[in-house]
C-alpha angles and dihedrals in degrees: 000000000000125000136175129225089203114083095203094053092050092044091056090056092046096048101049114108101234094196091056099034119075092187142352123220110196142157134182117176149140126230120221113234137172090275097045131269122348126235114278117283122206137201112179124175138152129206106218120217087222111063092210092069111095101156110086089199091063088062094062125098135175115287144152133255112213116221108215133197111255093226113116098009123120125191118243104255121249116263139186118271111196109244093012104058123219116357139178130205123209089239122129130190133214123184097216143031119297128202114224118242091206140358114218117202113228130189129197092255088062092066110093103190131074117259118212132201131230141181107251096210094049090048091050088053093050092047092051090053096045114012093183095044093094127181083028112215108252095029093108120078 
């Protein structure tokens, strides 16, 4: 099981309307600097099933965020990202099933960040050409 220690990253996943979103492209990470870890950096974009949708906020729907117990989770280790340096994501792993302690309802108005849109096929081509180039200039509509 995967979990996130960053509430905004978890909210993005909970709020996307899976019936209208073909794919989600997201990133939440910190970059290690001389004074420690940076603040969280985000990239959030949805690939709509309908090509006429260009407003990412229109692809959000009410959902829930599960609050999980910390026991048994381990954080994904930091890694090197070419051009950025050492980064870490707020992603945590657990080997087995986990029962939520609480389910928190969220609505699109709760989400404080802009949500872009992208073309899934164009982004796939950019990723194939430069796997470490995320978020691939030109991916967003």
